[in-house]
C-alpha positions in Angstrom: -114.6 -90.5 157.9 -117.1 -87.7 157.4 -115.9 -85.2 154.8 -118.4 -82.6 155.8 -117.7 -79.8 158.3 -119.2 -80.5 161.7 -121.1 -77.7 163.4 -118.4 -77.0 166.0 -115.8 -76.9 163.2 -117.8 -74.3 161.3 -117.4 -72.0 164.3 -113.7 -72.4 164.2 -113.6 -71.7 160.5 -115.7 -68.6 161.0 -113.3 -67.4 163.7 -110.3 -67.9 161.3 -112.1 -66.0 158.5 -112.9 -63.2 161.0 -109.4 -63.0 162.2 -108.1 -62.9 158.7 -110.4 -60.0 157.8 -109.3 -58.1 160.9 -105.6 -58.7 160.1 -106.2 -57.5 156.5 -107.9 -54.4 157.8 -105.0 -53.7 160.2 -102.4 -54.1 157.5 -104.3 -52.0 155.0 -104.9 -49.1 157.5 -101.3 -49.0 158.7 -99.7 -48.7 155.2 -98.5 -45.1 154.8 -100.7 -43.0 152.5 -97.6 -41.6 150.8 -95.6 -44.5 149.7 -92.6 -42.5 148.3 -91.9 -41.1 151.8 -89.5 -38.3 152.4 -86.1 -39.9 151.7 -85.3 -37.5 148.9 -85.4 -34.3 151.0 -82.8 -32.4 152.9 -83.0 -31.8 156.6 -83.2 -28.5 158.4 -83.3 -27.5 162.0 -86.1 -25.3 163.4 -86.7 -23.9 166.9 -90.2 -24.5 168.2 -92.1 -21.2 168.7 -94.8 -20.6 171.3 -98.1 -22.2 170.0 -96.3 -24.5 167.5 -97.5 -28.1 167.3 -96.4 -31.0 165.1 -99.6 -30.6 163.3 -99.0 -26.8 162.6 -95.4 -27.5 161.5 -96.6 -30.3 159.2 -99.3 -28.0 157.8 -96.7 -25.5 156.8 -94.5 -28.1 155.1 -96.7 -30.8 153.6 -97.8 -29.0 150.4 -94.3 -27.9 149.5 -93.1 -31.5 150.1 -96.0 -32.9 148.0 -97.2 -35.2 150.8 -99.7 -35.3 153.6 -99.5 -34.0 157.1 -99.4 -37.4 158.7 -96.3 -38.4 156.7 -94.5 -35.2 157.8 -95.5 -35.7 161.4 -94.3 -39.3 161.4 -91.0 -38.2 159.7 -90.4 -35.5 162.3 -91.2 -37.9 165.1 -88.8 -40.5 163.7 -85.9 -38.1 163.0 -86.2 -36.5 166.4 -86.9 -39.7 168.3 -90.2 -38.4 169.7 -92.5 -41.0 171.2 -95.3 -38.5 171.6 -96.5 -35.5 169.6 -95.8 -33.1 172.4 -93.2 -30.5 171.6 -91.9 -27.6 173.8 -91.2 -24.0 173.0 -87.5 -23.6 172.4 -87.0 -27.2 171.4 -84.9 -27.8 168.3 -86.5 -30.1 165.7 -85.1 -31.6 162.5 -87.7 -31.1 159.7 -87.7 -32.1 156.0 -87.3 -29.4 153.3 -87.0 -29.5 149.5 -83.4 -29.7 148.3 -81.7 -26.4 147.8 -84.0 -24.5 150.2 -81.7 -24.6 153.2 
């Protein structure tokens, strides 16, 4: 029995290594930047004004919440069961706020 890797086996091993690198990249890039999340904050309801976007709402909130805009957007999407980032003037949204600022 030959203990060395045959040429066609080396291709398979390189595919496995490549797949593992891609998988590692996907896992690392999908981990939230802010690991503490927004569990410790209260909820408030706002009404979307003309010109508001999830990005602009998150921009107003992220520094006060000591997190990044993406975390705030993902929290708002999750709490409001939004599949997309499109919001409509007059729509009510639940947003995170610091405790005691309600």
